[in-house]
Each structure stands twice: as C-alpha cells, then as structure tokens.
C-alpha positions as CSV (number, residue, x, y, z in Angstrom):
1,M,-7.1,-29.9,-16.8
2,M,-4.0,-28.6,-15.3
3,M,-3.9,-25.1,-14.2
4,D,-1.4,-23.0,-16.3
5,E,1.0,-20.2,-15.4
6,T,-1.6,-17.5,-16.5
7,E,-4.3,-19.0,-14.6
8,F,-2.1,-19.1,-11.5
9,W,-1.0,-15.5,-11.7
10,G,-4.7,-14.5,-12.4
11,L,-5.5,-15.9,-8.8
12,V,-2.8,-14.2,-7.1
13,D,-3.7,-11.0,-8.9
14,S,-7.3,-11.0,-8.2
15,A,-6.9,-12.0,-4.6
16,R,-4.3,-8.9,-4.2
17,E,-6.5,-6.5,-5.9
18,A,-9.6,-7.5,-3.9
19,A,-7.5,-7.4,-0.5
20,D,-6.3,-3.7,-1.8
21,G,-2.7,-4.9,-1.3
22,D,-3.2,-6.1,2.3
23,P,-1.1,-9.3,2.5
24,E,-3.3,-11.1,5.2
25,D,-6.6,-10.1,3.6
26,Q,-4.8,-11.4,0.2
27,S,-4.1,-14.8,1.9
28,D,-7.7,-15.2,3.1
29,L,-9.3,-14.2,0.0
30,L,-6.9,-16.7,-2.0
31,V,-8.0,-19.5,0.3
32,E,-11.5,-18.4,-0.6
33,Q,-10.8,-18.5,-4.3
34,L,-9.0,-21.8,-4.2
35,S,-11.8,-23.7,-2.1
36,R,-14.2,-23.1,-5.0
37,L,-11.9,-25.1,-7.4
38,D,-11.4,-28.8,-7.5
39,P,-8.7,-30.4,-5.3
40,D,-6.6,-31.2,-8.4
41,A,-6.6,-27.6,-9.4
42,V,-5.5,-26.6,-5.7
43,L,-2.6,-29.2,-6.1
44,D,-1.6,-27.5,-9.5
45,F,-1.7,-24.0,-7.9
46,A,0.4,-25.3,-4.8
47,R,3.0,-26.8,-7.3
48,H,3.2,-23.4,-9.1
49,F,3.7,-21.5,-5.9
50,E,6.2,-23.8,-4.3
51,A,8.2,-23.8,-7.5
52,R,8.1,-20.0,-7.7
53,S,9.4,-19.8,-4.1
54,N,12.1,-22.2,-4.7
55,R,13.2,-19.9,-7.7
56,A,13.3,-17.0,-5.8
57,Y,15.6,-18.9,-3.1
58,R,18.8,-16.9,-4.0
59,W,21.1,-14.9,-2.3
60,D,20.8,-11.8,-4.4
61,V,16.9,-12.0,-3.9
62,W,17.6,-12.4,-0.1
63,G,19.8,-9.2,-0.1
64,A,17.2,-7.2,-1.7
65,A,14.8,-8.3,1.2
66,W,17.6,-7.4,3.6
67,V,17.6,-4.0,2.4
68,L,13.9,-3.5,2.0
69,L,13.3,-4.8,5.6
70,G,16.6,-3.9,7.3
71,G,17.4,-7.6,8.1
72,V,15.9,-11.0,7.3
73,S,16.2,-14.1,8.9
74,D,15.8,-17.6,7.3
75,D,12.2,-17.6,8.1
76,A,11.7,-14.1,7.3
77,F,13.0,-14.9,4.1
78,E,10.7,-17.5,3.1
79,A,7.9,-15.1,4.3
80,F,9.3,-12.5,1.9
81,R,9.3,-14.9,-1.0
82,Y,5.7,-15.7,-0.5
83,W,4.8,-11.8,-0.4
84,L,6.9,-11.4,-3.7
85,I,4.9,-14.1,-5.3
86,G,1.8,-12.3,-4.1
87,Q,2.8,-9.1,-5.8
88,G,2.1,-10.7,-9.2
89,R,3.8,-11.9,-12.1
90,E,5.5,-8.6,-13.2
91,I,6.9,-7.6,-9.9
92,F,8.1,-11.4,-9.2
93,E,9.8,-11.9,-12.5
94,G,11.2,-8.3,-12.4
95,A,12.8,-9.1,-9.0
96,L,14.3,-12.3,-10.3
97,H,15.8,-10.5,-13.2
98,D,17.2,-7.6,-11.2
99,P,16.6,-7.5,-7.6
100,D,17.6,-4.0,-7.3
101,A,14.8,-3.0,-9.7
102,L,12.4,-3.7,-6.8
103,A,13.1,0.1,-6.0
104,E,11.2,0.9,-9.2
105,L,8.6,-2.0,-9.2
106,L,7.3,-1.4,-5.9
107,E,5.0,1.7,-5.9
108,D,4.6,1.7,-2.1
109,F,6.4,-0.4,0.7
110,D,5.7,-0.1,4.2
111,E,8.1,-2.6,6.1
112,Q,5.5,-2.9,8.9
113,V,3.1,-4.6,6.5
114,D,4.8,-5.6,3.2
115,G,7.5,-8.1,2.6
116,D,6.0,-10.7,4.9
117,C,3.2,-13.0,4.1
118,E,3.8,-16.4,5.6
119,D,-0.1,-17.2,5.3
120,L,0.2,-16.9,1.4
121,G,2.5,-19.8,1.3
122,Y,-0.4,-22.1,3.1
123,A,-3.5,-20.8,1.2
124,A,-3.4,-24.1,-1.1
125,D,-3.0,-26.2,2.1
126,E,-5.7,-24.7,3.8
127,A,-8.1,-24.9,0.7
128,Y,-7.3,-28.4,-0.2
129,E,-7.9,-29.4,3.5
130,R,-11.3,-27.7,3.2
131,L,-12.2,-29.5,0.1
132,T,-11.0,-33.1,1.0
133,G,-10.7,-33.0,4.6
134,A,-7.1,-34.2,4.2
135,P,-3.6,-32.4,4.1
136,L,-2.1,-31.4,1.0
137,P,-0.2,-34.5,-0.3
138,E,3.4,-34.3,-1.5
139,L,3.7,-32.2,-4.6
140,G,6.3,-34.1,-6.2
141,L,8.6,-31.1,-6.8
142,P,12.3,-31.0,-6.2
143,P,13.1,-30.0,-2.6
144,T,14.3,-26.5,-1.8
145,P,17.9,-26.3,-2.1
146,R,19.8,-26.4,1.2
147,E,21.5,-23.2,0.3
148,P,20.4,-20.1,-1.7
149,V,21.5,-20.0,-5.3
150,G,24.3,-17.8,-6.2
151,E,27.0,-15.9,-4.4
152,P,26.6,-15.3,-0.6
153,L,26.7,-11.6,0.3
154,D,27.8,-10.1,3.5
155,F,24.4,-8.7,4.8
156,E,26.0,-7.1,7.9
157,S,27.9,-4.7,5.7
158,E,26.1,-1.6,4.6
159,A,28.8,-0.9,2.2
160,V,28.4,-4.2,0.4
161,L,24.5,-3.8,0.4
162,A,24.6,-0.2,-0.9
163,E,27.0,-1.1,-3.7
164,R,25.0,-4.3,-4.7
165,Y,21.5,-2.6,-4.7
166,P,22.3,1.2,-5.1
167,R,18.4,1.9,-6.0
168,L,17.0,0.0,-3.1
169,W,19.6,1.5,-0.9
170,E,18.9,5.1,-1.9
171,R,15.2,4.7,-1.8
172,F,14.9,2.7,1.6
173,R,17.9,3.0,3.6
174,A,19.9,6.4,2.8
C-alpha cells in the first residue's frame, strides 16, 4: 500500500513534535520512525519528500530564506527546503503560497538553529539502508530543475528584499 500525503505529513509532524522543534533531533527521530516501516513505505516517504523539496526550489522561496538567514548559498537553500518541509504541511504550503507569510507562520525563528536541516533530507536514505543493507534506489522522479522556478531576485539588494518581503524584513531584518 502506498503512503499518501496525509501519512507523509503525519510522520514529519510526529517527529517534529517529539523533537520539541530541534531539527537535528527531528531527523534522528524520523529515521527511527521510518526504520519501523517496510522498505517500500520508506521509498514512498522519500518520493514525497523529494517532490516537495523540488516544489520549493523557487526564487521567491530562496529570497525568503535569504531574509530569514541573512544570506543563503545553494547548499544552504537545499538545507532550508528540507527544514521547511520539516515544519509541517501548513507552514510548507503557506510558504509556497506566499513566502512573505513566513513572518506570521513561524512562531519562533532562531537563525542559529532554524532554517537549516540537511539531515532531514537524508532520513529516508538512512532508514532504507538500515532496513535493507542497500542504498536508497533511484526514486523515479523528475530531476531537480537546474535553476529555481520563477523570476530571479537581486539578493544583494536590501531594498529589493525589503520591498518583496515586507513582513519578513520588518520582523527579522529591520
């Protein structure tokens, strides 16, 4: 039986709640949860996760990450997307609908801890390897686009960022 979107988000949410919001603990707990499933369910989880990471590979989401973290490299943006998925469906979908809405969606945000969770992106790989002794196979999804979707922004311009993300700018940079 395939894992549906509700089950996917349920696993993400239960790991986050059990970790009390700590992204690294959330990753470890997610590996534990996934390791109790069968390998096909872990593959389904990995597909859901990767598809969402690809959906969030957008210039406007990158700009929001830039404001929140005060600058974000390509690798750091990937870790931000993983972290964003880890925040759960409401925050993830809200951020994709309107990245500036993260100003309201995020209750707390500590740029030393939040906005970065590379390990979350590898939880399914680790669980699959524990279960099967083999690396996670190819997921059969379209590859991540070479460039983020949408209009590029001048991340180096505070004026551009303040105008594009007025609520985030006000809360996190002003």
